[in-house]
C-alpha positions in Angstrom: 103.9 102.4 130.8 107.2 100.5 130.4 110.1 102.7 129.5 113.6 102.0 128.3 116.0 104.8 129.1 119.4 105.1 127.4 121.8 107.7 126.1 125.2 108.3 124.5 126.9 110.4 127.2 127.3 107.3 129.4 125.3 105.7 132.2 126.6 108.1 134.9 125.5 111.3 133.0 123.4 113.6 135.2 121.0 114.0 132.2 120.2 110.3 132.1 119.5 110.3 135.8 117.2 113.3 135.6 115.0 111.8 132.8 115.1 108.4 134.5 113.6 109.9 137.7 111.0 111.8 135.7 109.9 108.7 133.8 109.6 106.7 137.0 106.6 108.8 137.9 104.8 107.5 134.8 105.6 103.8 134.9 108.3 101.1 135.1 111.7 102.1 133.9 114.8 100.1 132.9 118.1 101.8 132.2 120.6 100.3 129.7 123.3 102.7 128.7 126.9 102.8 127.5 129.6 102.5 130.2 131.3 105.6 128.8 130.8 108.6 126.6 129.8 107.5 123.1 128.8 110.9 121.7 128.7 111.4 117.9 128.9 107.6 117.3 125.6 107.7 115.3 124.1 104.3 114.4 127.3 102.4 115.1 127.0 98.9 116.4 129.3 96.3 117.9 130.0 93.3 115.6 132.4 90.4 116.0 132.7 90.9 119.8 130.6 90.1 122.8 129.1 92.9 125.0 130.0 93.2 128.6 127.1 94.1 130.8 127.4 95.2 134.4 124.7 96.2 136.9 125.3 99.5 138.6 123.7 101.6 141.3 122.3 105.1 141.0 122.4 107.7 143.8 118.7 107.0 144.6 119.4 103.3 145.3 117.9 102.1 142.0 119.9 100.1 139.5 120.7 100.1 135.8 122.9 98.3 133.3 126.1 99.6 131.7 127.2 98.2 128.4 130.7 98.4 126.8 128.9 99.1 123.5 127.0 101.7 121.6 123.6 103.3 122.2 122.1 101.2 119.5 123.6 98.1 121.1 121.8 99.0 124.3 118.4 99.3 122.6 119.0 96.0 120.8 119.8 94.2 124.1 116.4 95.3 125.5 114.6 94.3 122.3 116.2 90.8 122.1 115.1 89.7 125.6 117.6 91.1 128.1 114.7 92.6 130.0 111.8 90.7 131.4 109.4 92.9 129.4 109.4 94.8 126.1 109.4 98.6 126.3 106.4 100.6 125.3 108.7 103.5 124.5 112.4 104.3 124.3 113.7 107.6 125.8 117.2 108.6 124.9 118.9 111.4 126.8 118.9 113.9 128.3 122.0 114.7 126.1 124.4 117.3 127.4 124.3 119.6 124.4 121.7 120.0 121.7 121.1 117.8 118.6 119.8 120.2 116.0 119.4 120.2 112.2 121.9 118.1 110.3 123.7 117.2 113.5 121.1 114.5 114.3 122.8 112.2 111.7 125.9 112.1 113.9 124.1 111.8 117.2 124.2 108.6 119.3 121.3 110.0 121.3 119.1 110.2 118.2 120.5 106.9 116.9 119.2 105.1 120.0 115.8 106.5 119.4 116.0 105.6 115.7 116.6 102.0 116.8 113.4 102.1 118.8 111.3 103.0 115.7 113.2 100.5 113.6 111.9 97.9 116.0 108.4 99.3 116.0 108.5 101.2 119.3 107.8 104.9 119.7 110.9 106.8 120.8 112.0 110.2 122.1 115.4 111.7 121.9 115.9 114.6 124.3 118.8 117.1 124.5 119.5 120.3 126.4 121.8 123.3 125.6 125.0 123.5 127.5 125.6 126.3 130.0 126.3 129.3 127.9 124.3 128.4 124.9 124.1 125.9 122.0 127.5 126.8 120.6 129.3 125.8 123.8 131.2 122.6 124.0 132.1 122.3 127.7 129.8 121.0 130.5 131.0 123.3 133.2 128.1 125.1 134.9 124.5 124.4 135.9 122.1 122.3 133.8 118.4 122.9 134.3 117.0 119.4 133.6 113.8 119.6 135.6 111.5 121.3 133.1 112.5 119.3 130.0 112.6 116.0 132.0 109.0 116.6 133.2 107.9 117.7 129.7 109.4 114.6 128.2 107.5 112.3 130.6 104.2 114.0 129.9 104.9 113.9 126.1 105.6 110.2 126.4 102.2 109.6 128.1 100.5 111.7 125.4 102.3 109.7 122.6 101.2 106.4 124.0 97.7 107.6 124.7 97.0 108.7 121.1 96.9 106.7 117.9 99.8 108.2 116.0 100.5 107.0 112.4 103.1 104.3 112.9 106.2 104.4 115.2 107.1 108.0 115.8 110.5 109.6 116.8 110.3 112.9 118.5 113.5 114.9 118.8 113.4 117.3 121.7 115.8 120.2 122.3 115.5 122.4 125.3 117.0 125.7 126.3 119.2 125.4 129.4 117.1 127.8 131.4 115.2 127.9 134.8 111.5 127.0 134.4 110.3 130.6 134.6 112.5 131.7 131.6 111.3 129.0 129.2 108.8 130.7 126.9 106.9 127.6 125.7 107.2 124.7 123.3 107.0 124.5 119.6 106.6 121.9 116.9 109.5 122.4 114.5 111.3 121.1 111.5 115.0 120.3 111.3 117.0 123.4 110.5 120.1 123.7 108.4 123.5 123.8 110.0 126.4 125.9 108.6 129.7 124.1 109.2 132.9 126.0 109.3 135.3 123.1 109.7 138.8 123.5 108.4 141.7 121.2 107.7 144.5 122.3 110.1 147.8 120.4 110.1 149.0 119.8 113.7 152.5 118.5 113.0 153.8 115.0 113.0 155.8 112.5 115.1 158.8 112.2 112.8 157.8 108.7 111.7 155.8 109.7 108.7 152.6 110.1 110.7 150.9 113.5 110.2 148.2 114.9 112.5 145.2 117.0 111.4 142.3 118.7 113.1 139.1 119.0 111.0 136.4 119.7 113.5 135.8 122.3 116.1 135.3 125.7 114.4 132.4 127.9 115.6 129.3 126.6 113.8 126.2 128.6 112.8 122.8 127.9 111.2 120.4 129.3 108.6 118.0 131.6 110.5 114.5 130.4 109.4 111.3 130.5 111.4 109.8 127.1 112.2 113.1 125.3 112.7 114.5 123.7 115.8 117.3 126.4 115.8 114.7 129.2 115.7 112.8 127.7 118.7 115.8 127.6 120.9 116.8 131.1 119.9 113.4 132.1 121.2 113.9 130.2 124.5 111.4 127.6 123.6 111.5 123.8 123.7 111.7 122.3 120.2 109.9 119.1 119.3 110.6 117.7 115.8 108.9 114.6 114.5 111.4 112.5 112.5 110.8 109.4 110.3 113.2 107.0 108.7 111.9 107.1 105.0 115.2 107.8 103.2 114.2 106.9 99.6 114.2 109.8 97.2 111.0 109.1 95.3 111.6 111.9 92.7 115.1 110.5 92.2 113.7 107.0 91.5 111.9 108.4 88.5 115.0 110.2 87.2 117.1 107.1 87.5 114.4 105.0 85.8 114.7 107.4 82.8 118.5 106.6 82.5 117.6 103.1 81.3 119.4 100.9 83.7 119.1 97.8 81.6 121.1 99.5 78.9 124.0 99.9 81.3 124.2 96.1 81.6 125.3 95.8 77.9 127.8 93.0 77.9 129.8 94.8 75.2 131.0 97.4 77.7 133.8 96.8 80.2 133.3 100.1 82.1 133.4 103.8 81.5 134.0 105.0 77.9 137.4 106.5 77.4 137.5 110.2 78.0 137.8 112.3 74.9 
């Protein structure tokens, strides 16, 4: 097995190092990751600029490559020939903090895995709760990487050893617990986040620039069985299969009924005047 390991927390994240070591027990591993934290960058890419790549050393004497770009850039580098081989699977993580429900659309961790399946390669995004639970934002405290790192490596072997229908992205979220306290693993669907963001004015600088804070209030979620949120609440590892089919097929039929050709009527210059 040939594995590309990347993340969005940056190449020196302890989560990346933990999953790298676990994947090395399964096959050949290459690490290409951002040179700094790129959390919540989603599927951002670097255009109009060259990428600086630097070889770095890990504490175990192995090496990897840091890139002054995004997680998607890192996967693209590997796919376009930076490595001497093409990866069989992309593993992105272990992210410091969960990527659950609607949050996956913001996540650089999940975006890197998405790039894998866009290129026809199976991919796994893996995240862990922070010390203190999924609502916490700080990284102070102990991370229990070992269980989810080993689980991810075994899941990668299983994915490659079975004929799954097309490229698959598996989004893993793990409780941050010692092995004896994890109560199992569950196949889940994405849950629904409840955001409580507020627009808070933070003052200005006297030059006409105003400052606002819009993120950071305590989030919640809809409590539903079978979701990734529910699995973590039960101290289980959550595994959610995700695909990239964004077309709303029911919506296509509804839009067809609007008669799009009639909207091209050359006699109209735009919207009708409001009555």
